C-alpha positions in Angstrom: 108.4 214.7 -40.0 106.6 214.3 -36.7 105.4 217.6 -35.3 105.3 218.5 -31.6 102.0 220.4 -31.5 101.3 223.5 -29.4 98.6 225.6 -27.9 98.3 229.3 -28.5 97.2 231.3 -25.5 97.3 235.1 -24.9 99.6 235.7 -27.9 102.2 233.0 -27.1 102.8 229.4 -28.2 103.2 226.7 -25.5 103.5 222.9 -25.7 100.9 222.6 -22.9 101.0 221.0 -19.5 98.6 218.1 -20.2 99.0 214.6 -21.6 99.5 214.3 -25.4 97.7 212.4 -28.1 98.8 211.2 -31.5 97.6 212.1 -34.9 98.2 209.6 -37.7 98.3 209.8 -41.5 95.1 208.1 -42.8 96.9 207.0 -45.9 99.6 205.3 -43.8 98.3 204.6 -40.3 101.7 203.5 -38.9 102.9 207.0 -39.6 102.5 209.4 -36.7 102.3 213.0 -38.1 102.5 214.6 -34.6 101.6 214.6 -31.0 99.3 217.2 -29.5 98.5 218.5 -26.0 95.1 217.8 -24.3 94.5 221.3 -23.0 94.1 221.3 -19.2 91.2 223.0 -17.4 93.6 225.7 -16.3 94.7 226.3 -19.9 91.1 226.6 -21.1 90.4 229.2 -18.4 93.6 231.1 -19.2 92.6 231.3 -22.9 89.1 232.4 -22.1 90.4 235.0 -19.6 92.8 236.3 -22.2 90.0 236.5 -24.8 87.8 238.4 -22.3 90.5 240.8 -21.4 91.4 241.5 -25.1 87.8 242.1 -26.1 87.4 245.7 -24.8 90.3 247.1 -26.9 89.7 244.9 -29.9 86.0 245.7 -30.1 86.8 249.4 -30.2 89.5 249.1 -32.9 88.4 250.6 -36.2 87.2 248.1 -38.7 89.8 249.3 -41.1 92.5 248.4 -38.7 91.1 244.9 -38.2 90.9 244.6 -42.0 94.5 245.7 -42.4 95.6 242.8 -40.1 93.5 240.4 -42.1 95.1 241.5 -45.3 98.4 240.3 -43.8 96.8 237.0 -43.1 95.6 236.7 -46.7 99.2 237.5 -47.8 100.4 234.8 -45.4 98.0 232.2 -47.0 99.4 233.1 -50.4 102.9 232.6 -49.3 102.3 229.3 -47.4 99.8 227.6 -49.7 102.0 224.5 -50.3 102.8 224.1 -46.6 99.1 224.4 -45.7 98.0 221.9 -48.4 100.7 219.4 -47.4 99.6 219.5 -43.8 96.0 219.1 -44.7 96.6 216.1 -46.9 98.8 214.5 -44.2 96.1 214.8 -41.6 92.8 214.5 -43.6 94.0 212.3 -46.5 92.4 214.3 -49.3 94.4 214.7 -52.5 96.8 217.6 -52.8 94.6 219.0 -55.5 91.6 218.9 -53.2 93.7 220.4 -50.4 94.8 223.3 -52.6 91.1 223.8 -53.6 90.2 224.0 -49.9 92.9 226.6 -49.2 91.7 228.7 -52.1 88.0 228.4 -51.0 89.0 229.5 -47.5 90.9 232.4 -48.9 87.8 233.5 -50.8 85.7 233.1 -47.7 88.1 235.3 -45.7 88.4 237.9 -48.4 84.6 238.3 -48.6 84.0 238.4 -44.8 86.7 241.1 -44.4 84.7 243.2 -46.8 81.5 242.5 -44.9 83.3 243.7 -41.7 84.0 247.0 -43.4 80.3 247.3 -44.3 78.9 246.5 -40.9 76.2 249.2 -41.2 73.4 250.2 -38.8 70.4 252.2 -40.0 68.5 255.3 -39.1 64.7 255.1 -38.8 62.3 258.0 -38.5 60.8 258.4 -35.1 57.0 258.7 -34.6 57.5 261.8 -32.5 59.0 265.2 -33.4 62.4 266.0 -32.0 63.6 262.4 -31.6 66.4 261.0 -33.7 66.6 257.1 -33.7 69.0 254.7 -35.1 70.5 251.2 -34.5 74.0 249.8 -34.7 75.4 246.3 -34.6 77.9 245.5 -31.9 80.0 242.5 -31.1 79.0 239.8 -28.6 82.2 239.2 -26.7 84.1 235.9 -26.5 83.0 233.3 -28.9 84.0 229.6 -29.3 84.6 228.0 -32.7 84.6 224.3 -32.9 85.8 223.2 -36.4 85.5 219.9 -38.2 88.2 217.5 -39.6 86.7 217.4 -43.1 87.4 221.1 -43.9 89.8 222.1 -41.2 91.0 225.3 -43.1 87.9 226.5 -45.0 85.6 226.3 -42.0 87.7 228.4 -39.7 88.1 231.0 -42.4 84.4 231.1 -42.8 83.6 231.4 -39.1 86.5 233.2 -37.5 86.8 236.0 -40.1 83.4 237.5 -39.5 83.7 236.9 -35.7 86.9 238.9 -35.5 85.9 241.5 -38.1 82.8 242.2 -36.0 85.0 242.9 -33.0 84.7 239.6 -31.0 87.5 237.6 -29.7 87.8 233.9 -30.5 88.9 230.6 -29.0 89.3 227.9 -31.7 89.2 224.2 -31.0 89.9 222.0 -34.0 88.9 218.4 -34.5 91.5 216.1 -32.9 92.0 214.4 -36.3 93.3 217.7 -37.9 95.1 219.8 -35.3 98.1 220.7 -37.4 96.0 222.5 -40.0 94.4 224.5 -37.2 97.8 225.4 -35.7 99.0 226.7 -39.1 95.8 228.6 -39.5 96.3 230.4 -36.1 100.0 230.9 -36.8 98.9 233.1 -39.8 97.3 235.5 -37.2 100.3 235.4 -35.0 102.6 236.3 -37.8 100.2 239.1 -38.9 100.5 240.7 -35.5 97.0 240.2 -34.0 97.0 241.5 -30.4 97.3 238.8 -27.6 94.1 237.2 -26.6 92.2 238.1 -29.7 92.5 234.5 -31.0 93.5 231.4 -29.0 94.0 227.8 -30.1 93.3 224.8 -27.9 93.5 221.1 -28.8 92.0 218.2 -27.1 88.8 216.1 -27.1 85.4 217.5 -27.4 84.4 215.8 -24.2 87.1 217.5 -22.1 88.0 220.7 -24.0 85.1 221.3 -26.2 82.5 221.0 -23.5 84.2 223.7 -21.4 84.2 226.1 -24.4 80.4 225.5 -24.8 79.3 226.3 -21.3 82.0 228.7 -19.9 80.6 231.9 -18.4 82.8 234.0 -20.6 81.4 232.6 -23.8 78.6 234.5 -25.6 78.2 232.3 -28.7 79.4 228.9 -30.1 79.8 228.2 -33.8 80.0 224.5 -34.5 80.4 222.3 -37.6 80.2 218.5 -37.2 77.8 215.7 -36.7 74.1 216.2 -35.9 74.4 214.2 -32.7 77.2 216.4 -31.3 75.6 219.6 -32.5 72.3 218.9 -30.8 74.2 218.1 -27.6 76.1 221.5 -27.9 72.8 223.3 -28.3 71.2 221.7 -25.3 74.1 222.6 -23.0 74.6 226.1 -24.4 71.0 227.2 -24.6 70.6 226.4 -20.9 73.0 229.3 -20.2 71.5 231.6 -22.9 74.6 231.1 -25.1 73.6 231.4 -28.8 74.6 228.6 -31.1 75.2 228.3 -34.8 75.2 224.7 -36.0 76.2 223.3 -39.4 75.5 219.6 -39.2 74.8 216.5 -41.2 73.2 215.9 -44.6 71.7 213.2 -46.9 71.8 215.3 -50.0 69.9 214.3 -53.1 70.6 214.9 -56.8 67.5 214.5 -58.8 67.7 213.6 -62.5 64.6 214.0 -64.6 64.0 212.2 -67.9 64.8 215.3 -70.1 68.1 216.1 -68.4 71.5 216.2 -69.9 72.6 212.8 -68.6 76.3 213.3 -69.3 76.4 216.5 -67.2 74.2 214.9 -64.5 76.5 211.8 -64.3 79.6 214.0 -64.0 78.0 216.1 -61.3 77.0 213.0 -59.3 80.4 211.4 -59.4 82.3 214.6 -58.6 80.0 215.5 -55.6 79.9 211.9 -54.3 83.6 211.1 -54.4 85.6 214.3 -54.0 87.2 214.3 -50.6 86.3 210.6 -50.4 82.6 211.7 -50.0 83.5 213.4 -46.7 81.9 216.8 -47.3 78.6 217.8 -45.9 77.3 218.8 -49.3 78.3 215.6 -51.0 75.7 213.8 -53.2 74.6 210.8 -51.1 71.4 210.0 -52.9 70.9 209.9 -56.7 67.2 210.0 -57.4 66.5 209.2 -61.1 63.2 209.4 -63.0 62.4 205.9 -64.3 62.7 206.3 -68.1 66.4 207.2 -67.8 67.4 205.2 -64.7 69.3 202.4 -66.4 71.0 204.7 -68.8 72.2 207.2 -66.1 73.3 204.4 -63.8 75.6 203.0 -66.6 77.2 206.4 -67.1 77.7 207.0 -63.4 79.3 203.6 -62.9 81.6 204.1 -65.9 82.8 207.5 -64.6 83.3 206.2 -61.1 85.4 203.3 -62.4 87.9 205.9 -63.7 88.7 207.1 -60.1 92.0 206.1 -58.7 92.3 205.7 -55.0 95.6 206.3 -53.3 97.8 208.4 -51.1 96.8 212.0 -51.5 100.4 212.9 -52.3 100.3 210.7 -55.3 99.7 213.0 -58.3 97.8 210.2 -60.1 95.4 209.6 -57.2 91.9 211.2 -57.7 90.5 210.0 -54.3 92.3 209.7 -51.1 91.5 207.7 -47.9 88.8 208.5 -45.4 89.9 210.3 -42.3 90.8 207.7 -39.8 90.0 204.1 -38.7 86.8 205.1 -36.9 85.5 206.4 -40.3 86.5 203.1 -41.9 84.6 201.1 -39.3 81.5 203.2 -39.6 81.4 203.2 -43.4 82.2 199.4 -43.6 79.1 198.8 -41.3 76.9 200.7 -43.8 78.4 198.7 -46.7 77.3 195.5 -45.0 73.9 197.0 -44.2 73.5 197.9 -47.9 74.4 194.5 -49.1 72.1 192.7 -46.6 69.2 195.0 -47.3 68.8 193.8 -51.0 70.5 196.7 -52.8 72.7 195.8 -55.7 76.4 196.6 -55.5 77.0 198.1 -58.9 80.6 199.2 -58.0 82.9 198.7 -55.1 81.4 197.9 -51.8 84.5 197.0 -49.8 87.3 198.3 -47.7 90.3 198.6 -50.0 93.1 196.3 -48.9 95.2 195.7 -52.0 99.0 196.4 -51.7 99.9 199.7 -49.9 96.2 200.5 -49.5 96.1 198.0 -46.7 98.2 200.4 -44.6 95.6 203.2 -44.8 91.9 204.0 -44.4 90.7 203.4 -48.0 87.2 202.6 -49.1 86.4 201.6 -52.7 84.2 204.1 -54.5 80.8 202.4 -54.0 77.5 202.6 -55.9 74.4 200.8 -54.6 71.6 200.6 -57.2 68.0 199.2 -56.8 67.9 201.2 -53.5 64.4 201.8 -52.1 63.5 204.8 -50.1 63.0 202.9 -46.9 66.5 201.3 -46.8 68.9 202.5 -44.1 71.5 203.5 -46.7 68.9 205.8 -48.3 68.1 207.5 -45.0 71.1 207.7 -42.7 74.2 209.8 -43.3 77.2 207.5 -44.3 79.8 210.3 -44.8 82.0 208.4 -47.2 82.4 207.5 -50.9 79.0 205.7 -51.1 76.2 206.6 -53.5 72.7 205.2 -53.3 70.7 205.3 -56.6 66.9 205.4 -56.2 64.3 205.2 -58.9 61.4 207.6 -59.0 58.3 207.4 -61.2 57.7 211.1 -61.4 58.9 214.5 -60.3 56.4 214.4 -57.5 57.8 211.2 -56.1 61.4 212.5 -56.5 60.5 215.5 -54.3 58.8 213.2 -51.8 61.8 211.0 -51.5 64.1 214.1 -51.2 62.0 215.6 -48.5 61.4 212.6 -46.3 65.0 212.8 -45.0 65.4 214.2 -41.5 68.2 216.3 -43.0 67.9 219.4 -45.2 71.2 220.8 -46.3 71.5 220.9 -50.1 69.9 219.4 -53.2 70.0 219.6 -56.9 67.8 218.9 -59.9 68.9 218.2 -63.5 66.3 219.0 -66.1 65.8 221.2 -69.2 62.3 222.1 -68.2 62.4 225.4 -66.2 58.8 224.9 -64.9 59.6 221.5 -63.4 62.9 222.9 -62.1 61.2 225.8 -60.3 58.6 223.5 -58.8 61.5 221.5 -57.3 63.1 224.6 -56.0 59.8 225.7 -54.4 58.9 222.4 -52.8 62.3 221.0 -51.8 63.1 221.3 -48.1 66.8 222.2 -48.1 68.8 225.2 -47.0 70.1 225.7 -50.5 69.5 224.0 -53.8 70.7 224.0 -57.4 69.4 223.6 -61.0 71.9 221.8 -63.3 74.7 222.1 -60.8 76.2 219.6 -58.4 74.9 219.6 -54.8 78.2 220.9 -53.4 78.4 224.1 -55.5 78.4 227.3 -53.4 79.9 230.8 -53.3 81.0 232.8 -50.3 78.8 235.8 -50.8 75.6 233.8 -50.2 74.5 232.2 -46.9 75.5 228.6 -46.2 73.3 226.5 -43.9 70.7 223.8 -43.7 67.2 223.2 -42.3 65.7 220.4 -40.2 68.5 218.4 -38.6 71.2 219.9 -40.9 71.4 223.3 -39.3 70.4 225.7 -36.5 70.8 229.4 -36.0 71.8 231.9 -38.6 73.5 230.5 -41.6 77.2 230.9 -42.1 78.8 232.9 -44.9 77.2 235.7 -46.9 75.9 238.7 -44.9 74.4 236.3 -42.3 77.9 235.1 -41.4 78.8 238.4 -39.6 75.2 238.9 -38.4 75.4 235.9 -36.1 78.3 237.4 -34.2 76.6 240.7 -33.6 73.6 242.1 -31.7 71.6 245.2 -32.3 71.8 248.3 -30.1 69.1 250.9 -30.6 69.6 254.6 -29.7 67.0 257.3 -29.2 68.2 261.0 -29.0 65.9 263.8 -27.8 66.9 266.9 -29.8 
């Protein structure tokens, strides 16, 4: 059923005054899932003004009161899981299983950050002088903008917006134009829970017209963004010129390193799961599989065998284990990299094509692809492809594997498979990524620990964990003469 999408401003839903754009199902491109309003300049200003007006009262509300409202949101997620997952699959293309997993992970993110908001502690510090009592507290910033991505359109808002609101800020959310319905349903949970008008607003439209206004508006004190490195760097340049703080979670070229003594079956399973879940469209996906020479051929065979078992299809098909990529632009970009890989001398060990058989021709499907005999200087070994494409690279030693891992401009996540704890800890010490793993896939993470990258993968305080709420607060220091 085609949806008539809405904006949410100052506690009310509206169809918007601007022109509308279409959203299409990536599994069946002729199918329009809904039309959405391009928020006008006046609507952006109205949302920001409402957020600014609501801030004073919301920031002074007890944390327990804010937490009680969030518990209603959590109950709403429980009650609407099937609806949320169906909308996510229709927009993004991921399988219903993966959509339900995203809903659950978002639930856990929210649950943890609500608890962090109830533990938003300051500290007392002894003065150097007699008769002076000194302490500091953490206070909210004000109005913050959240720009969320299309690959995790439910999880990421849970991870960003919960700490922002629990800290006492007000939020304007702009979702990716490929996944507006998931964002609308997310905000509707807050509406149904009874959040005060202006505390959270929802605007759809392009990054160029709507997103740019939310980055540089005078009301905005901080911007939290997840998306491509190119866009993130642009946001930081514009925002920093106006002293608006930024939190950027951007691209990755994540490496899974397999040493000669590793459990090859476990390593192959981890590589395939992380490379092809969500059609490879998650920032923590394994994009490079770096294998120590003595086990290179053996591991490659295992990975190819496991990847051959994947069944691509419509995410609503219970037999499908990998859905389409999210839109025709992604198909075009990934197809270009497939041709680059072929022409560069890499061996196509599996896939390598846009899938066009039968009903797959109606959608945005890419064959699960494995390039072997990839060298570290090839484009497919260096640039982010963001699709179901795995590059397998041979390394002669742990030292070379670390060198290859670190020569990327990105530094989000990594993993090493080995039974040797000394070599594993050397990898952990020397690898240049925001987080890493030993004998776990590159995408594994938990909400109680920070999530963020280094180099061109991230900027500002990491999301999640205790740093999630820290980004949305500043310190106020108090001295009292007794």
